[in-house]
C-alpha positions in Angstrom: 0.0 0.0 0.0 1.2 3.5 -0.9 0.4 6.6 1.1 1.3 10.0 -0.1 3.1 11.8 2.7 3.2 15.3 1.1 2.3 17.3 -1.9 2.6 20.7 -3.5 0.2 22.6 -5.7 0.9 25.9 -7.4 -1.9 28.4 -8.1 -1.2 31.5 -10.1 -3.3 34.6 -9.2 -3.4 38.2 -10.5 -1.3 39.7 -7.7 0.6 36.6 -6.3 1.4 33.0 -6.8 0.4 30.5 -4.1 2.2 27.3 -3.3 -0.2 25.1 -1.3 1.7 22.4 0.7 0.1 19.5 2.5 1.2 16.5 4.5 4.5 16.0 6.3 7.5 18.0 5.3 10.7 16.3 6.3 14.1 15.4 4.7 12.5 12.9 2.4 9.7 15.1 1.0 11.5 18.5 1.2 12.8 18.2 -2.4 9.2 18.6 -3.8 8.8 21.9 -2.1 12.3 23.1 -3.0 11.7 22.3 -6.7 8.3 24.1 -6.7 9.8 27.2 -5.0 12.7 27.4 -7.3 10.4 27.2 -10.4 8.1 29.8 -9.1 10.9 32.2 -8.2 12.4 31.8 -11.7 9.1 31.9 -13.7 7.0 34.5 -11.8 7.3 38.2 -11.2 4.8 38.6 -8.4 4.8 37.9 -4.6 4.8 34.3 -3.5 2.5 32.9 -0.9 3.4 29.6 0.7 0.3 28.1 2.4 1.2 25.6 5.2 -2.3 25.3 6.6 -2.5 21.6 5.6 1.0 20.7 6.8 0.9 18.1 9.6 4.7 18.2 10.3 7.3 20.7 9.3 11.0 19.9 9.6 13.4 22.7 10.6 14.9 22.4 7.1 11.7 23.9 5.7 12.3 27.0 7.7 15.8 27.3 6.2 14.3 26.8 2.7 11.8 29.6 3.4 14.6 32.0 4.6 16.6 31.3 1.4 13.5 31.8 -0.8 12.6 35.0 1.0 16.1 36.4 0.4 16.0 35.4 -3.3 12.6 37.1 -3.7 13.6 40.2 -1.8 16.6 40.6 -4.2 14.1 41.1 -7.0 11.7 43.4 -5.1 9.2 40.6 -4.3 7.9 39.2 -1.0 7.4 35.8 0.5 4.2 35.4 2.6 3.7 32.3 4.7 0.1 31.4 5.6 -1.0 28.9 8.2 -1.1 29.2 12.0 -0.5 25.9 13.8 0.8 27.0 17.3 4.1 25.2 17.1 5.0 26.7 13.7 4.2 30.2 15.1 6.7 29.6 17.9 9.3 28.5 15.4 8.8 31.6 13.4 9.2 33.8 16.5 12.2 31.9 17.8 14.1 32.5 14.5 13.0 36.1 14.0 10.8 35.3 11.0 7.5 36.8 12.1 7.6 39.2 9.2 7.1 36.2 6.8 4.2 34.7 8.7 0.6 35.7 8.2 -2.0 33.7 10.2 -4.8 32.1 8.2 
């Protein structure tokens, strides 16, 4: 039996592109998100929203990936906005000084 642990969907809007992530993000599934973020950063010219509302588990490596992505976007005058407000994730964003990326759902 096969169970999908995580997935990524990209939605292009008029003012931003949204990457919706679901499932468990850890070292084995992080590459999916990394690939999607790199593609969106390269192909789009608007702000990027990463929606983590449906993420059950988020490895610390995801935070590192978001920091790198935010810096890449900032260099081209764009913003990274992170949506989703599970309590533990909010604490992680505060702990690492990333509150400016986080927007509660």
